[in-house]
TIROMI-902906 format. One line per field, with one value per residue (C-alpha): residue number from 0; x, y, z. Coordinates in Angstrom, 2 decimals. Layout:
// residues N
nr <- [NUM, ...]
x <- [X, ...]
y <- [Y, ...]
z <- [Z, ...]
END
This chain:
// residues 210
nr <- [0, 1, 2, 3, 4, 5, 6, 7, 8, 9, 10, 11, 12, 13, 14, 15, 16, 17, 18, 19, 20, 21, 22, 23, 24, 25, 26, 27, 28, 29, 30, 31, 32, 33, 34, 35, 36, 37, 38, 39, 40, 41, 42, 43, 44, 45, 46, 47, 48, 49, 50, 51, 52, 53, 54, 55, 56, 57, 58, 59, 60, 61, 62, 63, 64, 65, 66, 67, 68, 69, 70, 71, 72, 73, 74, 75, 76, 77, 78, 79, 80, 81, 82, 83, 84, 85, 86, 87, 88, 89, 90, 91, 92, 93, 94, 95, 96, 97, 98, 99, 100, 101, 102, 103, 104, 105, 106, 107, 108, 109, 110, 111, 112, 113, 114, 115, 116, 117, 118, 119, 120, 121, 122, 123, 124, 125, 126, 127, 128, 129, 130, 131, 132, 133, 134, 135, 136, 137, 138, 139, 140, 141, 142, 143, 144, 145, 146, 147, 148, 149, 150, 151, 152, 153, 154, 155, 156, 157, 158, 159, 160, 161, 162, 163, 164, 165, 166, 167, 168, 169, 170, 171, 172, 173, 174, 175, 176, 177, 178, 179, 180, 181, 182, 183, 184, 185, 186, 187, 188, 189, 190, 191, 192, 193, 194, 195, 196, 197, 198, 199, 200, 201, 202, 203, 204, 205, 206, 207, 208, 209]
x <- [-0.03, 1.35, 1.61, -0.73, -3.39, -2.96, -3.53, -6.97, -8.09, -11.39, -12.26, -14.73, -14.29, -17.48, -19.56, -18.14, -16.13, -12.55, -9.64, -6.31, -3.87, -0.76, 1.97, -0.49, -0.08, -0.43, -2.86, -0.33, 0.07, -3.71, -4.30, -1.63, -3.04, -6.55, -5.50, -3.59, -6.55, -8.90, -6.60, -6.73, -10.54, -10.42, -11.45, -9.88, -9.69, -11.77, -10.91, -11.71, -14.00, -12.88, -16.05, -18.46, -15.97, -14.11, -10.31, -8.65, -5.48, -3.51, -4.84, -3.98, -0.45, -0.01, -1.43, 0.83, 2.75, -0.20, -1.02, -4.33, -5.03, -5.51, -8.53, -12.08, -13.60, -12.19, -14.04, -12.45, -14.51, -13.99, -15.41, -15.24, -12.87, -15.30, -17.97, -15.36, -14.30, -17.86, -18.64, -15.41, -16.16, -19.57, -18.15, -15.55, -18.13, -20.07, -16.90, -16.19, -19.54, -18.87, -15.42, -16.97, -19.38, -16.59, -14.45, -17.22, -17.76, -14.03, -13.92, -16.74, -14.96, -11.74, -13.45, -15.09, -11.60, -12.57, -9.14, -9.91, -12.76, -10.57, -7.81, -10.12, -11.70, -8.25, -7.26, -10.47, -9.99, -6.35, -7.11, -10.16, -8.29, -5.41, -7.86, -9.55, -6.23, -5.06, -8.40, -8.37, -4.91, -5.84, -9.07, -7.34, -4.85, -7.66, -9.30, -5.97, -5.25, -1.83, -2.49, 0.46, -1.34, -4.59, -5.73, -8.45, -9.94, -6.91, -4.33, -2.30, -3.24, 0.36, -0.06, -3.43, -1.92, 1.00, -1.40, -3.47, -0.44, 0.64, -2.82, -2.80, 0.65, -0.63, -3.37, -0.81, 1.34, -1.61, -2.51, 1.04, 1.22, -2.18, -3.68, -7.03, -9.14, -7.07, -8.05, -11.43, -10.06, -7.86, -10.65, -13.58, -11.90, -8.59, -9.77, -13.23, -11.81, -10.60, -13.92, -15.04, -11.80, -11.84, -15.54, -14.57, -11.89, -14.20, -16.99, -14.47, -13.65, -17.36, -17.79, -15.05, -16.80, -20.19]
y <- [0.03, 3.44, 6.26, 8.28, 5.56, 5.37, 9.13, 8.63, 5.97, 6.91, 6.03, 7.02, 8.92, 8.60, 7.95, 10.83, 10.15, 11.42, 11.00, 9.77, 12.77, 12.82, 10.52, 8.23, 4.83, 2.14, 1.27, 2.53, 5.82, 6.31, 5.25, 7.66, 10.49, 9.92, 9.73, 13.05, 14.74, 13.58, 14.82, 18.28, 18.04, 17.08, 13.51, 10.06, 7.13, 4.21, 1.78, 0.87, -1.22, -3.17, -3.81, -4.60, -6.31, -4.55, -4.37, -6.03, -4.65, -7.64, -7.03, -3.28, -4.22, -6.66, -4.26, -1.32, -1.74, -3.09, -0.97, 0.80, -0.68, -4.08, -2.79, -2.54, -0.05, 1.36, 3.41, 4.99, 5.59, 8.26, 9.59, 12.62, 11.66, 12.23, 10.14, 7.47, 7.44, 7.15, 4.27, 2.56, 2.76, 1.37, -1.50, -2.30, -2.40, -4.91, -6.82, -7.06, -8.76, -11.18, -11.94, -12.82, -15.22, -16.69, -17.26, -19.27, -21.28, -22.06, -23.06, -25.55, -26.97, -27.25, -29.11, -31.47, -32.18, -30.69, -29.58, -28.01, -26.00, -24.89, -23.80, -21.80, -20.15, -19.24, -17.73, -15.71, -14.45, -13.55, -11.64, -9.96, -8.77, -7.43, -5.49, -4.06, -2.90, -1.29, 0.41, 1.77, 3.23, 4.73, 6.25, 7.72, 9.46, 10.73, 12.53, 13.89, 11.55, 10.02, 6.26, 5.94, 8.32, 6.40, 4.28, 1.61, 0.76, 2.16, 0.41, 1.89, 0.89, -0.30, -2.65, -3.92, -4.47, -6.43, -8.64, -9.40, -10.41, -12.69, -14.25, -14.87, -16.42, -18.66, -19.93, -20.93, -22.68, -24.60, -25.84, -26.84, -28.89, -30.43, -28.95, -28.31, -28.44, -25.66, -23.25, -22.53, -20.36, -18.42, -17.82, -17.08, -15.56, -14.06, -12.66, -12.00, -9.77, -7.30, -6.82, -4.13, -2.08, -2.10, -1.03, 1.79, 2.98, 3.12, 4.75, 7.40, 8.10, 8.43, 10.87, 13.00, 13.00, 14.21]
z <- [-0.03, -0.94, 1.61, -0.62, -0.36, 3.40, 3.61, 2.07, 4.66, 6.20, 9.79, 12.48, 15.74, 17.79, 14.79, 12.71, 9.57, 9.22, 6.81, 8.11, 8.02, 5.91, 7.23, 9.15, 7.47, 10.22, 12.94, 15.53, 13.76, 13.59, 17.23, 18.42, 16.31, 17.58, 21.24, 20.81, 19.20, 21.92, 24.67, 22.99, 23.30, 26.87, 26.23, 26.55, 24.10, 25.27, 22.49, 18.96, 16.83, 13.81, 11.90, 14.68, 16.98, 19.76, 19.44, 22.42, 24.02, 22.63, 19.17, 19.43, 20.42, 17.50, 15.02, 15.72, 12.42, 10.41, 7.30, 7.33, 3.89, 5.62, 7.55, 6.44, 8.91, 12.15, 14.69, 17.77, 20.90, 23.49, 26.66, 28.99, 31.86, 34.71, 32.94, 32.28, 35.89, 37.12, 34.80, 35.68, 39.42, 38.83, 36.70, 39.44, 42.16, 40.15, 39.46, 43.19, 43.71, 40.84, 42.32, 45.64, 43.90, 41.74, 44.81, 46.52, 43.32, 43.08, 46.74, 46.23, 43.16, 45.26, 48.01, 45.46, 43.97, 40.56, 39.55, 36.15, 37.50, 40.46, 38.18, 35.94, 38.98, 40.47, 37.15, 36.95, 40.56, 39.98, 36.77, 38.33, 41.42, 39.26, 37.17, 40.34, 41.78, 38.54, 38.02, 41.60, 41.12, 37.79, 39.01, 42.16, 39.89, 37.59, 40.57, 41.72, 44.61, 45.16, 45.51, 47.91, 50.36, 50.35, 53.32, 53.13, 56.46, 58.28, 56.02, 53.17, 49.59, 49.22, 52.11, 50.82, 47.35, 48.91, 50.82, 47.79, 45.78, 48.54, 48.74, 44.97, 45.35, 48.17, 45.84, 43.25, 45.78, 47.21, 43.75, 42.91, 46.16, 45.47, 48.59, 47.01, 50.22, 51.82, 49.09, 50.66, 53.42, 51.02, 48.49, 50.76, 53.78, 52.74, 49.48, 50.79, 53.52, 50.91, 49.18, 51.71, 51.53, 47.74, 47.73, 50.12, 47.65, 44.69, 46.70, 47.80, 44.14, 43.28, 46.12, 44.66, 41.29, 42.68]
END
């Protein structure tokens, strides 16, 4: 594909059509240009659609050098930062409820000796808690709060994060040693204990947004 052809690539930003500017020839070029333009408008890039499918982070990473001529349609979606923060907090509060349920399901699978279900559950819990922690830090920064200065139920966020990482590590060790029955206390009690502090953190952020 020639650079001239790439310059004529048409894409959408929040349902409005645009032409790729001169010099923008790859997905990575276009994504960077869009993110910069949105920042100038006081907005943030949420993600992209390729056709009707959402572009995952892994896909976006692999596509950085991919020529625009290889794409059919691309649409980039944005949001106002405060609206995004509010929605993210709401999503994380719902995710915490789902993580509590998932931990109980995984504990039952572990007690029943269902190794594959237990492993899937532990993976889901580990990934979910990692997302919660990263989202909390991101949202605190967005509202102008230093995460290192935040306390949750009297404990620093740094200490809470360290505890959660240790708990996730303990789950992996228990599985590797075949101690499936011992996972119940870790999943239901150790992880469950941190539900309330995390909810407190996201509620604090929503209070700052009101």
